[in-house]
N, C-alpha and C positions, 0 to 999 in steps of 0.2 A: 830129442836136444838138451841140452847142458841145461842145465837148474830147471828146468821142467818140472811140474808135478803131474801126475795123473789127474783127470778130470772124471769124479765118480758118477756123472751124471749120464757121458758118454762112453765112459772107459778112453779117452783121450788127455793127450795135454794144450793146452794154451799155447798155439803156434805163433811168438809173440814178435819174433821179427817176419816172418809171412806176412801176419794182419797188418804190419805199419808198412810191408812191400806194396799190399794189394791195396792199400789205399791211398798209396803214392802213384801206382801204377793206371788205378780205377775209379773214380771219385764217384763213380754213377751212385743213383738211391738206391739201386739194386744191390750193389756192392758193402755198400755201407750200412744197409738194413743186414746182408750175411755179418756183415763183422758185429752187427747189435747183438745177433743171436750169438754167436759164437763166445763172442765175450761175458754175456749176460749168462749164457747158462756156464760155462767156467765158474763164474761167481754163485750163481745158484749153490753148483756142488760143493762150494765151498774146501776146495783141494787146493788154493794158489795160497802162498806165502810169499814174502818178502819183496823183492823185488818185481814179481808177475802180476801180485797182488795191489801193487802202486799202480801199475800200467794200465791193468784193468780200471779200476778204477778214474785212474784220467782218463781213458778211452769214454765210457762210459758217462763222466761226465761231460763232454763233448758231444756226446751222441744225445743225448738228454735235450740239446739244446739246438736239434739237426732242425734244418729250413723244410726237412720233408718228412710228411706227415707216416708214409708210411714206414721210415726207420726208428720214431718214438713209441710208431706203435711195437715196432715188434721187439724195440729193447723194454718197453711197457712188463707185454707177455714174458719175456725170459726172465726179468727181475723179478716177476711179482710176491714170490716169496721168502727174495733173499734177503737171507740174515745181515751178509755183509755191505748191504746196499748203501751207501751212503746218505746221511740224514736230508743232507740238502739237495740230492739227486732225485730222491723219493719224492719231495717237496715239489720240486720240480715238473716233474712224472705225474703227479697228483692234480698241479694246480692248471695242466694242459687242458687241450678243449678233452674232451667227453670220452674218444674212442680213446685216447692216449690215456688220460688219467683214472678210464675205470678196473682193469686187471689190476692197480696200486691202491686204490682205494679199497677194492673188495677186498684183498687180500695181507698187504705189503706189512709188517710187525715192526716195520722199521719207525710207520707214522704213529705219532702219542695221539692222545685222549686230546687233548690242546691242541695239535694240528685238525685231526680230526671233526673239532667242535668248530673250528676258525672255516674250516673244508664247506660246513655242510650250512655255514653261516647265509650262502645267496643262494640263489632262484634257480641254479638249475637241477631238475629232476631226477637227470639221468647219473649224475655226481650222487646227487641223497639218496639214491636206491639202491647204487653200487656201495655207499658206508651201512647202510641199514640190513644187505647181504650178508653183511663178515658175520664169521663163526658165534662173536661174540662182541656183542656191546654194552660199554659200559654206563651206569647211568647218565653221566654228564652228556654221551653221546647220543644216549638214546634220547632222553629229555630236549638238547638241540634240535635230529630231527622232526622229535613232535612238533617244537616250536618255530620251525622255517619251513618246515614238507607239504607238500600237498597231500590231498588225502589219498594219495596213492606211497605216499613215502611212510604216510602214520599207520597202513592197515601192514606194510611191510615189518615195519618194526616192533607192531604189536604181535605177529604173527611170527617171529624169528624169538623160538625158545633160547636162545641163547644170550637173549637181551635183559639187562639190567634195568625192570619197572615202578621206579616208586610210586609211592601215592601219587604225590603231586604231578606226575609224568602222565599218569595214569585220567588225573583227572582233566588236565591239558586238552589230553586228546579228545575226551568227550566236551569239553567245552566249546573246540574248534570247530566236531563234527558227531554235533548230539544225536543225528537223525539216521547218520549211518550205518546199516547192518554190514557194510563192509570193514568195519571197525569192530563194532558191536562184537561179532561170529568170534574172529582168533580172537577177542579180547576173554570173553566164556571159555574159550578152548585152553587156555593158558594153564600149566599147574599150579598155579596159587591166583591168588587175590585177593587184597586188602579187603577185611568187612566192607568197608565205608563205600569203595568202588563197586564192590557187587550189589549193595544196598541202590546206589544212586543207578545202576543199571538196572536195577526192575522197574524202575519208572519208566523207563524209555525205550526197551526190548522190545521184541516180535513176542507173541503166544509161545514159539515154536524156540525163541531162545531162551524165553523164561523157564522151560521146562530144561535146557541145556545148562541155566547155572543152578538152578535148585540142585540137578543130578551130579554136577560136576562138585562146588565150592559149600564148603559151612557154611549157608546162612545162619542168622539167629533162628533159632526154633521157630520164633512167635511168625518170625519175613517168610521163615520157608510154606508154614503153615497156612498164613494168607496165600501164597502164590499159589499153594495147592488145591487150597480151597475156592480161589478163585477161578483156576482155567474148571474148577468140575462146575462150580455153578453156570460160567457162560457155556457148555457142553452140556448141562441137562438145558438150560432154557432155550436152546437152537433146537432140541428134538421137538417136531410135531405132538408127539404125545406126552412127554415129562417124563420119559421115560427111556435110561438108559440100556441097551445091552447089559444081560448080568454077565456076559463073558465079557466086555468092555472094561465094565467095574470091578471086577475080580481080577483083571491084567493089572489095572491101575494100584488096587488095594495092594496086591502081593508084590508089584514092582517097590511100593513104599515100604513095605516091610520089610522085602531084600535090603535093600538101601537102608534099613535102618530110622525111618521117619512115619512107620505108621505108630502114632501115640494116642493117648489119653487125650490129648489136647485138640488133634483134628479131628478126630469122631466129635466131639463138642461142637467145632466149627460147625461139620456137617449138619447138624443134626440143629443146631441154629437157624439155617436158611433152609432146615424141610426137605435135607437130602438123605432119603431113607435107603433106598436102592444103596448108596455110599456107607453109611451108619451100621446096617444089616451086615454088609459085606465085609466089613472092617471090623465088628467085632467078633464076626464068625471066623476070621482067620486067626485076630489075637487069642481069641479062647480053643482053638481048634477043633472048630464045632461046624457043619455043615452048615449053609447059607441057610438054607430054606427053615433049619430048625429054630436058625438064629433068628428069623424073619419074627418065630413066633415066639419066640419068648418076647422079643423087644415088645410085640404088641398083648401082648398078655395082660389083661385089664386088671387083676391083680397088680402088678409093679414084681411080682416076685421074681417071676420069669425072667424080669430083665434086671435086677439086683442080683442073681445069681450069673445069670453073663456078665453083668458087667463086672461081679467081683472074678470071676472066673480069665476075663478079658485085660485085668489092670489097667482096671479105670480108677484114677485116682479122685476119691471122697470125694471131696470138694468139685470135683469134675461134677459126677452123679450126680448132682444137684440140679445141675443147669441139663443135664443128657434127659432125667425124669420130666421136667418142664417141657421140653422142647418136645421128646414123644408122646407125650400128656396131648399138648397143643396139635401136633399134628393130627393125632387119631381123632381130636373135635374138630378142626377146622380144615377147610377145604382147601386148599394152597393152588392160585393161581399162577398161571405161567409168564406172569411178566416181574422184570427187577425189582418195581413197587410193590407186588405184592410179595416177595421175599423181605422185601426191607419192611415191612407190615409185620410180618410173620415172627421177625427176629424180634421186632419191639416188644411185640405178645412175651416171645418169652422171659424178655428180661421183666417186665413188667411181672409174671410169675415168679422169676427166679427173689425179686426183690423181697415181694411180700411174703415168701419164704422165710427167707431172712430176718426180715421183722417178727414174724410169728415165731422166731428160732429155731430153727431146723437142726436139729436131733445131730452130733456129729463132723458139723463143721467151726472150725473154732473162730473167732472173731479176725485172726490175720487171713484165714480163708475169704472169710464173706467181703471186707476191702478189695482181695485181689480179685476175686470174682466180680464184684462191683465194678472195679477199674476197668479189667478185660469186658466186660458184657457193655460197659458207658461206651468204651471207646469204640467197639463194636458198629457199636447202633447208630453211632455218626457216622463212620464211616460206610456202613450201608445206605443211611440216608443221604451222604452224597453221591452216592456212586446211583442212586436211583433216582435223585433227583434232574429235570431236565433239563440241557444246557441251552443256558441263553441265546 
């Protein structure tokens, strides 16, 4: 036909005269739906120009307000990815009932961020989910979804790798659904998390998700150490004979080493609660010696074995003071199975360390003294709070 251009969508032309004739002869919903699909596909192909583009635009504008739902649904499906779709038509379809709006809401590039923010402000979960599934979401749109959406919508947003989630938006998600593991899990699985959000998650997520949080995200070293050691304490206390299977302890230690989280601080923290299985295994792995050998060196009565092992493992000089005090305490004290027993043990270690500082421990600077006092006193307070019975 003269004046027609090929449609790259199906290799055909837009039969403008035939479409007009068809609508004149058959105005049934089925006929209008067929026209909607034909015109929509021609627009989507981007091969129309001049008068044909204008005619196609006029047709979709009329069909977008057709009384028959089937016609509007067919049109929306056909034009959902069309960059040439007039903006006013995209808005008409997006504001329609959910079955019509969803294709356009989830894929149309014609809708602006401002449009999407306005469109999700209502209480239509289906429409909000369609927007949440878009390949990319700006901070503004993501924030609007989290502010107005149901739990399902918030889960969809934080699960969307293409969503730009600012710290206030993540905070809002936690404010609205603080106990929802369905929200916590995909949030932790994101490629990156602001440190403040990660720290906040620590206080609310399950034990399983805490481990995932430590594994995936670069938490502050003290916080990561606290989480790992708290998990170890709970695991140790849950065992009847207070003795973890060696292979389980070694698996944990090697996992921490492979992840770059096995360090002087975590060994000292384990020592402060009397977790000797962890201490001995960690020192062995860090020093590159068999675990059995490390156990003998740790408890060598002269403490020269411990000194040599700690040096080889790279334990910091200021942390050696605490490590020696903890091991002396464990060698002289029968440690009970209850959390309160662990708290009392830690307090005994702190007292020994402070006594050594008062006596002028060699090789430890004043700055080191202040660091350790602050660290140990904070830890003692934390242990006392953890061990205290709830009201």
